[in-house]
C-alpha positions as a Markdown table, in Angstrom:
| # | Residue | x | y | z |
|---|---|---|---|---|
| 1 | Met | 4.7 | -23.9 | 54.2 |
| 2 | Ile | 6.7 | -20.8 | 54.4 |
| 3 | Arg | 5.5 | -17.2 | 54.3 |
| 4 | Ser | 6.1 | -16.7 | 50.5 |
| 5 | Glu | 4.2 | -19.9 | 49.7 |
| 6 | Leu | 1.3 | -18.7 | 51.8 |
| 7 | Leu | 1.3 | -15.4 | 49.9 |
| 8 | Gln | 1.3 | -17.2 | 46.6 |
| 9 | Ala | -1.6 | -19.5 | 47.7 |
| 10 | Leu | -3.6 | -16.5 | 48.8 |
| 11 | Ala | -2.9 | -14.7 | 45.5 |
| 12 | Lys | -4.0 | -17.7 | 43.6 |
| 13 | Glu | -7.3 | -17.9 | 45.5 |
| 14 | Asn | -7.9 | -14.2 | 45.3 |
| 15 | Pro | -6.8 | -13.0 | 41.8 |
| 16 | Glu | -8.7 | -9.7 | 42.2 |
| 17 | Leu | -6.3 | -8.6 | 44.9 |
| 18 | Arg | -2.9 | -7.1 | 44.3 |
| 19 | Gly | 0.1 | -8.8 | 45.8 |
| 20 | Glu | 0.8 | -5.7 | 48.0 |
| 21 | Asp | -2.7 | -5.9 | 49.4 |
| 22 | Ile | -2.4 | -9.6 | 50.2 |
| 23 | Glu | 0.9 | -9.0 | 51.9 |
| 24 | Arg | -0.6 | -6.1 | 54.0 |
| 25 | Val | -3.4 | -8.4 | 55.1 |
| 26 | Leu | -1.0 | -11.1 | 56.1 |
| 27 | Asp | 1.2 | -8.7 | 58.0 |
| 28 | Thr | -1.8 | -7.3 | 59.8 |
| 29 | Phe | -2.9 | -10.8 | 60.7 |
| 30 | Phe | 0.4 | -11.9 | 62.1 |
| 31 | Asp | 1.0 | -8.5 | 63.9 |
| 32 | Gly | -2.4 | -8.8 | 65.5 |
| 33 | Ile | -1.6 | -12.2 | 66.9 |
| 34 | Gly | 1.9 | -11.1 | 68.1 |
| 35 | Asp | 0.5 | -7.9 | 69.7 |
| 36 | Ser | -2.2 | -9.8 | 71.5 |
| 37 | Leu | 0.3 | -12.4 | 72.9 |
| 38 | Ala | 2.8 | -9.6 | 73.9 |
| 39 | Glu | 0.0 | -8.1 | 76.0 |
| 40 | Gly | -0.6 | -11.4 | 77.7 |
| 41 | Gly | -3.8 | -12.2 | 75.7 |
| 42 | Arg | -5.0 | -15.2 | 73.8 |
| 43 | Val | -6.0 | -15.6 | 70.2 |
| 44 | Glu | -8.5 | -18.2 | 69.3 |
| 45 | Leu | -9.3 | -19.2 | 65.7 |
| 46 | Arg | -12.3 | -21.5 | 65.7 |
| 47 | Gly | -11.7 | -24.7 | 63.9 |
| 48 | Phe | -7.9 | -24.0 | 63.7 |
| 49 | Gly | -6.6 | -23.5 | 67.2 |
| 50 | Ala | -5.6 | -21.1 | 70.0 |
| 51 | Phe | -2.4 | -19.2 | 70.5 |
| 52 | Ser | -1.3 | -18.2 | 74.0 |
| 53 | Thr | 1.8 | -17.9 | 76.1 |
| 54 | Arg | 3.2 | -20.1 | 78.9 |
| 55 | His | 5.4 | -19.1 | 81.7 |
| 56 | Arg | 8.8 | -20.7 | 82.1 |
| 57 | Asp | 10.6 | -20.4 | 85.4 |
| 58 | Ala | 14.2 | -19.3 | 85.8 |
| 59 | Arg | 16.6 | -22.3 | 85.7 |
| 60 | Lys | 20.2 | -23.3 | 85.4 |
| 61 | Gly | 21.3 | -24.2 | 81.9 |
| 62 | Arg | 24.5 | -25.4 | 80.3 |
| 63 | Asn | 26.5 | -23.8 | 77.5 |
| 64 | Pro | 26.8 | -26.7 | 75.0 |
| 65 | Arg | 30.1 | -25.5 | 73.7 |
| 66 | Thr | 31.9 | -25.0 | 76.9 |
| 67 | Gly | 29.8 | -27.1 | 79.4 |
| 68 | Glu | 29.8 | -24.0 | 81.6 |
| 69 | Ser | 26.7 | -23.5 | 83.8 |
| 70 | Val | 24.6 | -20.4 | 83.0 |
| 71 | Asn | 21.5 | -18.8 | 84.5 |
| 72 | Val | 18.5 | -18.8 | 82.2 |
| 73 | Pro | 16.0 | -16.1 | 83.3 |
| 74 | Glu | 12.3 | -16.6 | 83.6 |
| 75 | Lys | 10.3 | -15.9 | 80.4 |
| 76 | Arg | 7.1 | -16.3 | 78.5 |
| 77 | Val | 7.0 | -18.5 | 75.5 |
| 78 | Pro | 4.4 | -18.8 | 72.7 |
| 79 | Tyr | 2.2 | -21.9 | 72.8 |
| 80 | Phe | -0.3 | -23.3 | 70.2 |
| 81 | Lys | -3.1 | -25.7 | 71.0 |
| 82 | Pro | -4.8 | -27.1 | 67.9 |
| 83 | Gly | -8.6 | -27.0 | 67.8 |
| 84 | Lys | -10.8 | -30.1 | 67.6 |
| 85 | Glu | -11.4 | -29.8 | 63.8 |
| 86 | Met | -7.6 | -29.4 | 63.2 |
| 87 | Arg | -6.8 | -32.5 | 65.3 |
| 88 | Ala | -9.5 | -34.5 | 63.5 |
| 89 | Arg | -8.2 | -33.3 | 60.1 |
| 90 | Leu | -4.7 | -34.4 | 61.0 |
| 91 | Asn | -5.7 | -37.8 | 62.3 |
| 92 | Asn | -8.2 | -38.8 | 59.6 |
| 93 | Asn | -5.9 | -38.5 | 56.6 |
């Protein structure tokens, strides 16, 4: 599902809301998750899962075009761990 499909699904489920309002809610939701992760926090949505970040150490990488060795700096990457109900839903269907 892409963002526009999610907006359409929300609009269908909530016909009393205008499209602009639904888009604003969705933007606020995603911005909140992103802001929390950027601050080093964790976002838990019960029954769905938890978003957090993981640390990746600096390493030597390789440019796939040239084969040249390059330094890849350390960084934080987003991580999602599905909740118990989500895992059950995925494995029971």
